[in-house]
N, C-alpha and C positions, 0 to 999 in steps of 0.2 A: 686759421679754418681753412683758408684757400688752398693750403698744401696737402691737408687732409681729404678735401673734396677731390682734389687732382689725384691723389693717390688711389682713392676709391674709383674714379672713373677708368683711370689707368688700369687698375686690379682687374675691373670688370671686363676690360678689352682682353687682357691676357688670360683670363679665366677662361674666357669663350674660346679661345684659340686652344687651351689644354682641353675643354669639353668637347670641342671637333675631334680633336686626336684621340681621347679616350673613346669617343663613339665608334672610331675606325677601329680600334682595339677589340670593342666589345662586339661590333660586327662580325669580325673575323672569327673571334670565338665562339659567337652564337652559330655561324654558320658550319663552322669545321670542328668545333669542340676541341682546338688546338690553340698554342700561342703561336704567332708569327714573330719572330725577332728581328726579322729584315725587314719590316713593314716600312720604318722610318727612313732606311736607306732606300728603298724602293720609290718611295714618294719623293724623296730629295732628289734622286736621280731625274724623275719626271719634271720636277721643278727646273732644275739645271737646264733642261733641254728646252723647256718654255723660255727660261731665260734667254738662252742663246737665240731661239727664234725671234724673240721680241727685238732683242738688240740688234738683229740682223735686218729685221725689217724697218725697224724705226732708223737705222743708219742707211737705209734705202730710200729715205725720205718720205716713208709710209706713215701717216699720222698714228698716235697712240692708240687711238679706239680701234683701228683697222688693224694694227699690228696685235692688238689682244685677240680681236675675232679671229684673225687667221691663224693665231697660236694654238687655240682650241683644238682644232682637228690635228694639229701635229701633234701635241700632248697626247690626245686619245689615242692617236694610231701608235704612238711609242709605247704607250701602256699598254694596248693589246697586245703589241710584239713582246713587250716585257713579261707580261702575263702569260703568253704563250711559252716562253723560254723557261719562267720559273716552273711553269706546270711540267714541261717536258723534262727539265733537268732535277727540281725538287720533289714535286707532289708524286708523279708517278713512281721514283725511285723510292720514296717513303712508304708509298701505298703497297708495292710491291714486296716490301720487307715486313709490313705490318707491324712497325714498331713506332711508338710514340717519341723514343728517343730519337729515332732516326729522322723523324720529322723535324723535331726541334733542333738537331745539328744541322739539317739542309736549311733552315731558314737563318739560322747564324750564318752558315757558310755563304748562303746567297747574299746576306747583307754585308759580309765583309767583301766578298765580290763586287757589289755595287758601289761601296765605299771606295775602295781601291780604283775602281774604273773612274768614278767622280774625280778623285784626288788627281788621277793621271791626266785626265782630259782638262779639267777646269782648275786645277790646283787646290792650295790650301787657304788661300787667302779669302777672307769675306767678300762676299759679291752682293752688290747692291740691286735688288730687283726693282725696276722703275714703276712706279705707282700709276695705275691707269686715272687715278683721282687726283685732284690739284693737291700739291704740297703745303699750302696755307693751311694754319690750323683754324678751326671753327671755335669761337668763343660760346661756351654755354655755361651758365650759371657763374660765371667768372673763371671758368675752367677752359683751358686751351685742349682741344682734341683733334687729331688729325682725321680728315674725311675717311681715311681706309680703316680707322680704329672704330668708327661709326658703323662703316659698312660690315665689319667683321661682327660686330654685335648685333647688329640687325640680321644678317646672315644666320649666325648661330642661333640666335632665338628663333626665327623662321624654321630652321630645320628641326630643332627641339620641338618647337609646337606643332609640326607636322607630325613628327614620330608620335606625338603624345595623342594627337587628333586621329590619326591611322590606326592606332592600337586599340 
């Protein structure tokens, strides 16, 4: 029974991650009425910039909390720059041609560019993003959960409830 409970709790945490990703796709589609096939690669590139920033700051003896706090404006600035480049290279060109197919091809092309850029800079090996929360599991009803899993569930629920409450 404990294994089933562990699977349920882990499944809820993973499902919340999928829900947040789906919300990103839904938001993109609702605002532009098009699909963005490069969205995942664009977000991954921002995450890798964040990882590099955190590792650099922690390597310079800055505490984990401060490293994460200082990482946020760096990633936001990178995202703004990346969004400007995407708008200039992809969106303007697709709008000029007035073709939905050109928009879809532009998002696929930008996704490929972002993936290749990430692979050339950070390589293809798995990278571990250091957690800002403790790594020791929390025991809850005989089930072990990482604090980051709890934070993901709470954050996704808060986001979902905010969207329901605001609409």
